[in-house]
Structures are given as C-alpha cells and as structure tokens.
C-alpha positions as CSV (number, residue, x, y, z in Angstrom):
1,M,122.4,99.0,-27.2
2,A,120.4,100.4,-30.2
3,G,120.5,104.0,-28.9
4,T,124.3,104.2,-29.4
5,E,124.5,102.7,-32.9
6,T,125.0,105.0,-35.9
7,H,123.1,104.7,-39.1
8,Y,123.4,106.4,-42.5
9,T,120.7,108.9,-43.2
10,L,119.9,109.9,-46.8
11,P,120.0,113.6,-47.5
12,L,116.6,115.1,-47.8
13,P,115.3,115.5,-51.4
14,E,114.8,118.8,-53.1
15,F,111.6,119.8,-54.8
16,D,110.9,122.1,-57.7
17,A,107.1,122.1,-57.0
18,P,105.3,122.6,-53.7
19,V,104.8,119.5,-51.5
20,K,101.8,119.1,-49.3
21,V,101.8,116.4,-46.6
22,A,99.2,115.2,-44.1
23,I,100.6,114.3,-40.6
24,V,98.1,111.7,-39.3
25,V,98.6,111.1,-35.6
26,A,97.1,109.1,-32.8
27,P,97.8,111.2,-29.7
28,Y,96.9,108.5,-27.2
29,Y,100.2,109.3,-25.4
30,K,100.0,113.0,-26.0
31,D,103.5,114.0,-24.8
32,I,105.1,111.4,-27.1
33,A,102.8,112.3,-30.0
34,D,103.7,116.0,-29.5
35,D,107.4,115.2,-29.7
36,M,106.9,113.2,-32.9
37,I,104.8,115.9,-34.5
38,A,107.5,118.5,-33.7
39,G,110.2,116.3,-35.4
40,A,108.0,115.7,-38.4
41,K,107.1,119.4,-38.8
42,A,110.8,120.4,-38.5
43,T,111.8,118.0,-41.3
44,L,108.9,119.0,-43.6
45,Q,109.6,122.7,-43.0
46,S,113.3,122.2,-43.9
47,V,112.3,121.4,-47.5
48,G,109.5,124.0,-47.7
49,A,106.7,121.5,-47.5
50,S,103.3,122.5,-46.3
51,F,101.4,120.2,-43.9
52,E,98.2,119.6,-42.0
53,V,97.9,117.7,-38.8
54,I,95.0,115.2,-38.6
55,E,94.3,113.6,-35.3
56,V,92.6,110.2,-34.9
57,P,91.7,108.2,-31.7
58,G,94.3,105.4,-32.0
59,A,96.9,103.7,-34.1
60,L,94.4,101.4,-35.8
61,E,92.6,104.5,-37.2
62,V,95.7,106.0,-38.7
63,P,95.7,103.9,-41.9
64,T,92.0,104.4,-42.4
65,A,92.4,108.2,-42.1
66,I,95.3,108.1,-44.6
67,R,93.2,106.1,-47.0
68,I,90.3,108.6,-46.8
69,A,92.7,111.5,-47.4
70,Y,94.5,109.6,-50.1
71,R,91.3,109.1,-52.1
72,Q,89.6,112.4,-51.4
73,S,92.3,115.0,-51.1
74,N,95.3,116.4,-52.8
75,F,98.1,115.4,-50.4
76,D,101.4,114.4,-51.9
77,G,102.3,112.2,-49.0
78,F,101.5,111.2,-45.4
79,V,103.3,110.8,-42.1
80,A,101.8,108.2,-39.8
81,L,102.5,108.9,-36.2
82,G,101.5,107.2,-32.9
83,C,102.8,105.0,-30.2
84,V,101.8,101.5,-29.0
85,I,103.3,100.4,-25.7
86,R,103.1,96.7,-24.8
87,G,100.6,95.9,-22.2
88,E,99.4,92.8,-20.4
89,T,97.2,91.5,-23.3
90,T,97.6,90.5,-26.9
91,H,95.9,93.7,-28.0
92,Y,99.4,95.2,-28.5
93,D,100.2,92.6,-31.2
94,T,96.9,93.2,-33.0
95,V,97.4,97.0,-33.1
96,C,101.1,96.8,-34.1
97,N,100.5,94.2,-36.8
98,D,97.3,95.5,-38.3
99,S,98.3,99.2,-38.4
100,S,101.6,98.3,-40.0
101,R,100.1,95.9,-42.5
102,A,97.4,98.5,-43.5
103,I,100.0,101.2,-44.0
104,Q,102.2,98.9,-46.1
105,L,99.2,98.0,-48.3
106,L,98.4,101.7,-48.8
107,G,102.0,102.2,-49.8
108,L,101.8,99.4,-52.4
109,E,98.7,101.2,-53.8
110,G,100.9,104.3,-54.4
111,A,100.4,106.4,-51.2
112,C,103.7,107.9,-50.1
113,I,103.7,107.1,-46.4
114,G,106.4,107.5,-43.8
115,N,105.5,105.1,-40.9
116,G,106.3,106.6,-37.6
117,I,104.0,104.5,-35.4
118,L,106.3,103.4,-32.5
119,T,105.9,99.9,-31.2
120,V,107.8,99.7,-27.9
121,E,108.0,97.7,-24.7
122,N,107.8,100.6,-22.3
123,R,107.4,104.4,-22.0
124,E,111.1,105.0,-21.7
125,Q,111.8,103.5,-25.1
126,A,109.0,105.6,-26.5
127,V,110.3,108.9,-25.1
128,V,113.8,108.3,-26.5
129,R,112.5,107.4,-29.9
130,A,110.1,110.3,-30.1
131,A,112.3,113.1,-28.8
132,P,113.5,115.4,-31.7
133,D,116.9,115.7,-30.0
134,Q,117.3,112.0,-29.6
135,Q,116.1,109.4,-32.1
136,D,113.5,111.7,-33.8
137,K,111.3,109.0,-35.3
138,G,108.8,111.6,-36.3
139,G,111.4,113.4,-38.3
140,G,112.5,110.1,-39.8
141,A,108.9,109.2,-40.8
142,A,108.6,112.7,-42.5
143,A,111.9,112.1,-44.3
144,A,110.7,108.7,-45.5
145,A,107.5,110.3,-46.9
146,L,109.5,113.0,-48.6
147,H,111.8,110.4,-50.3
148,L,108.8,108.5,-51.6
149,I,107.2,111.7,-52.9
150,A,110.4,112.5,-54.7
151,L,110.6,109.0,-56.2
152,T,106.9,109.2,-57.3
153,R,107.6,112.5,-59.0
154,R,110.8,111.2,-60.6
155,F,109.0,108.1,-62.1
156,G,105.5,109.6,-62.4
157,A,106.1,111.4,-65.7
158,P,104.1,110.3,-68.7
159,K,105.5,107.3,-70.4
160,G,105.5,108.8,-73.9
161,T,104.3,106.7,-76.8
162,I,105.2,103.3,-75.4
163,G,102.2,101.0,-75.2
164,F,98.8,101.0,-76.8
165,K,96.1,103.6,-76.8
166,A,92.4,103.2,-77.5
167,G,91.9,103.4,-81.2
168,D,95.4,102.2,-82.2
169,T,95.3,99.8,-85.1
170,M,97.3,96.6,-84.7
171,R,98.3,94.3,-87.5
172,L,97.8,90.7,-86.4
173,A,97.6,87.5,-88.3
174,G,94.2,87.4,-89.9
175,G,93.6,91.2,-90.3
176,E,93.6,94.5,-88.4
177,H,92.2,95.0,-85.0
178,T,91.5,98.1,-83.0
179,A,92.8,98.3,-79.4
C-alpha cells in the first residue's frame, strides 16, 4: 500500500534573499484544500518565505492564474493546489491531464511551480494525501517550488562575458561584421 512506503525527502533549501510565493488553490473541496494550504504555509514559513493565497474556481483555472501572476507580478514561485476526484464521466481525465500539462509547460517557461493538484479515485485518498500529519502533499508542493526557486537562483546569475553582445565586432572570412 502506498501509504506505508517510505521515500527520501530532500532537505529544504536555505535562502540569502527573501522568497515570495503565490499559493494558487482551487477550493472546490474546501476541507481538502484547507489542509493542503496549511501544509504549504507551514513549509514556506519554515524557510522564512512570504506568501499570498489566491483562490480560483477549479483545477483548470490554476495554471491560468499562475500564468497571469508569473507575467504580471514579482512572485519567485508558485504552489498549485487543488483536488480532482474521479466521477462518472471523462471530465476527470480532461481536468487532470490539461491542468497537469499546462503546469508543466509553465515550468518549462521558467516558472518555479510545485504541483500539488491531487488526482484521486475517492475522497478517502484525498483526505490522506492532503492532511499535514499524513502525506502532506501541500507541504510537498511548497517544498518542490522552493527547490526550483533555489535552483533558479543558483543558475540565474549573469553569465559573464561568454557569448556575443550587440556591437561586438567579429572577424569572419571576408571582413569584419558587427553582431
């Protein structure tokens, strides 16, 4: 049973400069969302990060809200939270696949996102995964965002003088050219 397995968890990164994170949550199942928010907040507070909670109607709106905030605000990272429980229609598959794919694409654009949108078969699975004293998937999503922020800061420093700059003169066969 997955609930009894043990997994290695990376230690949380340390930060020299303040970290600001948006927790974007779809509180469709409010009790589950509240548990996930509590776990995310506790993880963020443990490293001194500030955060803002942004609510959206459903899991499909989470990536859109993150994209808006990523383009128009100064958040270092994002925690995507929500819960999708399988129902009787294929809507479950659409919501799970599309929200996950959109979050992944935003990450590939450079947004530091911890994906904590639960995709479960039933409410009992959601409760166990959301509870901070059980699987704490909200805290795990916050930790993932923090690790990506730390990685971005580690590799985000200016590259120095490698590469070309506008106005550089290059010597090529046939004469000089300006880049």
